[in-house]
N, C-alpha and C positions, 0 to 999 in steps of 0.2 A: 652773246655768251650767257648761259643760264646760271642764275645764282644758286648757291647751295640751298637745299630744303631740309628742314628737320634738324634735330640735334646731331644725328650721325654724320650728315654731310658737312654741317658747319663745324662740328668738332674735328672732322678729318681735315678740313681746309685750314683751320687755325692751328691744329697740331702739326700738320705738315709744314706750315710756314715757320713755326718755332723750331722744328727739327732741322729744316733746311738751314736756318740761321746758325744753329750750333754746329752743324756739319761744316758749314763754310768757315766758321771760326776755327774749327779743329784742323781744317785743311790748309787755310791760308793765314790764319791769325798770327802765328809765330813769326812768319816772314814780314808781317806788317809792323810789329812792335819791336823786333830786334832783341837786343840784350837788356832792354829796360826792365824785363820781367825778373831777371836774376841779378841785376847789378844796379847800383845807384850812381854809377859813373857815366858821364856823357862826354864824348870826345868831339870837340868842335875845332876845325882847322889845326889839328894836331895837338891841341891843348886839352888837358883832362880837367873836368869839373865834377864836383860831387853835388848830388841833388840833396837838399835838406830833408830830413825825415818829418813825417806827420804833417805834410802840407794838406790843407782841406781841399775838397773837390772844387774844381774850377780855378785853381791857383795857376798863376802865370809866373814863369821864371825866365829871366834874360841871361843867357850865358854866351859870351863871345859874340855879341851882336845878334844872336839867334834867340827867338822867343819860343819857349816850350810851354805847352798847356797841359796840365794834369787834370783831366775832366773828372777823374775819380779820386784825386789826391795821391799821396804817397803813404807808404806804410812806415812802420817803426824803424826801418833800415834805410829809408829813402828810395825804395823801389816803387815804380809806377804801379798803382793798384789796377788801373785799366789794362796795362800790359800783362799783369799776372792773371787777371780774370780771363783775358782773351787766350793767353798761352795755356792756361789750365784746362781749356776745353779739349785740347788734344789728348792729354793724359787721361782725363776722366772718360771721354768717349772711347778711347782705345781700350781701356780696361773693361768698360761696359760691353763693348762689341765682342771682345775675346771671351769674356765670361759667359755672355749670352749664347754665343756660337757653340762653345764647349758644352754648356748645360743642355742646350737644345739637341745637339747631335747625340750625346750620350743618353739623355733621357728618352729620346725618340727610339733609339735602337733597343734599349733595355725594355721599354714599354711594348714594342712590337714583339720582341722575343717572349716576354713574360705573358702577354695576353694571348698569343697564338699557340705557344708550346704548352703553357699551363703546367699542371702537376707540381712536382717538387720544386722546380726552378721558379715557378710563379710564387709559391709560398715563401721561399727564401728571399727573393727580390722584394716582394711586397712587405715582408717584415723589416728588411733593412731600410727600404725607402720610407715606410711609415714612421720608423724610429727617427730617421733624419728629418722628416717633415714636422714631427712633433717637437723636435729640439729647436730652441730659439735660434733663428737664422744668423743674427748678428754675432751671438756668442760663438757659434760654430765657426763663422768666418774669422773671428778674432783669434780663435785657437789655431786654425790652420795657417793664417797669415803670420802669426807669431812663430810658428814652426818653420815655415818656408823662407821667411825673411823678405827683404826688400826686392823690388823689381816689378815690371809690368806683368810679366808672365806669372810670377808667383802670386801676386794679389788677384790676378784674373782667375787662377786656379782655385784660390780660396773662396772667391765669390761664386764660381761655377758650381762647386760642390753643393752649395746651399740650395741652388735652384734646379738641380737635376730631378729631385722628387716631384716637382710641379709638372714637368713635362712627362715624366714616367707615369704618374697617376692619370693624367689626362689621356695620353696615348693608349695606355692599357685599357681604360674604360671604353674608349671608342672601339678598340680591337675586339673586346669581349662582346660588345653589342653587334659587331659585324660578322663574327665567326659563324653565326647561325643564319645570316642573311641568305636569301635565295641565290643571289649571283655568286656568292662565295661557295655555297654547296654545289652549284652547277659547275664551277671551276674544278672542285675536288672530283666530282663524278667524271668530268672530261679528262682527268688524269694530269692536271696541272701540278707542278711541283710546289712544295711549300714556299720556296723562294719566290716563285712566280706569283703565287696567290698573295703573299704579303706585299711585294713590290708593285704589282700591277693592279691589284683589286682593292687591297686594304689601305695601303699608304696614301693613294690619291684622295681618299675620303678623310684622312687624318690631317692633310695639309691645311685646310681652312682653319681648323682649331689651332694648329701650330702658328700660323701666320698672325692670328689675332692675339695669341699669347706673347709673341716675340716682343712687341713694343712695351707691353706691361712689365715683362721681366727685365727689359732694358732699363726701364725707369727704376725698378727695384734695385738693379745692379748699381745705378748711379747713387742711390741713397746709401746702399751698403758700402760702396767705395768711399763716399764722403764720410761715413761713420768710421771706417778703418783709418783713413788718413787723418781724421779729426783726432784720433787717439795716437797718431804718429806711427801707424803700422803700414808697411808696404811702400813707403815713399822715403826718398833720401833728399833732404834739403840741399840746395835751394829750389828744387823742382816745383814749378807753379802747380798748385792744386787747390781746388775750391774748399775741400774739407779741411786741409791743413791750414789754409789762410783764415778760414772761419774760426778755427781754434785760436790762432794768434790774435785775431781781431777781438775775440771775446775778452782777452786779457786787458785790452785798452778801451773797451766800450764804456765802462763806468767813468773813465777819465775824460770822456767827451770825444774820443777819436772813433766815432761810430762807423765811419766809412771803410775801415780796414776789414771788418767782418760782414757788414751789411751787403756789400756788392757781391762777394763770393756766395753768400747765402741766397741772394736773389737769383743768381745764375743756377744754383741747384734747384730752386723752386720752379723756375721757368722751364728748364730742360726736362725735369720730371713731369711737369704739366703737359708739355708738348707730346712726349711719348705716351703718356696715359690717355690723352685725347685721341691720338692715333689708334691706340690699342682698343679702347672702348668703342670707337666709331667703326673700326674694322670688324670687331666682334658682332656689332649690330647689323652691319651690312652683309657680312659673309655667313652669319648664322642667324637669320631672322626668326626662324622657328624656335630656336633656343631662347632668344630674347623675349618673344611673345609668351612663351611658357612661364 
C-alpha cells in the first residue's frame, strides 16, 4: 500500500479520517449515549438516580451497584459532557449539510444562468450577489435566523443564503471563460440548444471547482452554525449543540469548570480542520494548474 505523498495527499488522508469520525458520530453517536445528553437522570434496576453537576473529567460514580465513568465530566445541570458532544455532531452536521446543499444548488443554477444568458439578467444577479457577498456573513445569518426562528431547516436556510454568492461568483466566472471556448462554439454551430450546451458542455467543466469548494463551505457552515447557536439562535434547549454548550461553558470557565466549554470548542476546531483539509487537498488535486498559477 503506497503512502500519501505531498501536502495534498496527506491533507486528504488526515482530513478524510477526521470527516469520517464526525460522520460516524452523527450517524451512530446518539444511539450510543442514550438520554445522558439531555438528562441528568440514570435509571438502574428501575430506580432513578440523579447525576451530580460539575463532575471533573474522569470522574467515576457508583449508582445501584453500577459504575459510571464520565470521561469529559458533567455540566452545570449534571448532564454528561461526552454524551452532549457526541450527540451534538448530528445537529451540527445536519445543518451544515443542508445549508451547503441548498447554497451549492442555488448558486450553481444562478451562476450558469447569469454567465450564459448575460445581459440584463447578469447585471441584476451580479449586483444582488455582490451586495450579499460584501455584507458580513454572520450578521446576515443572524438577521435571517432571528426572522425564521428555531428549527433545523430554518437555521439551514439562514446559513445557506450567506454562501450562495460564493458558488454564484465561481460558477459565473467559469461559464464566462468557457462561452468563447472552441468546443462551445462548435456546439452552437452544430445547432445544439442552450440547455444542451450548458448541461453537456459547460457544467461538466464546472464540477471540479464545485467539488473542491463544497468541503470549504461545509467548514464555514459549521463555524456559522456554532456562531448562531452560541448566541442562542436557531436551537431550542436542551438540544445538544457545540456552539450552545460553548456559550454555557464560557460562563463557568473562570470558576474552574473548564471542561464544559473546552470539549465542545475542540469538536468545532477538529471538524472544521477536517473539512478544510479535504477541501484544500481536493482543490490542489483537481485543479493543479490553478494552484501552480
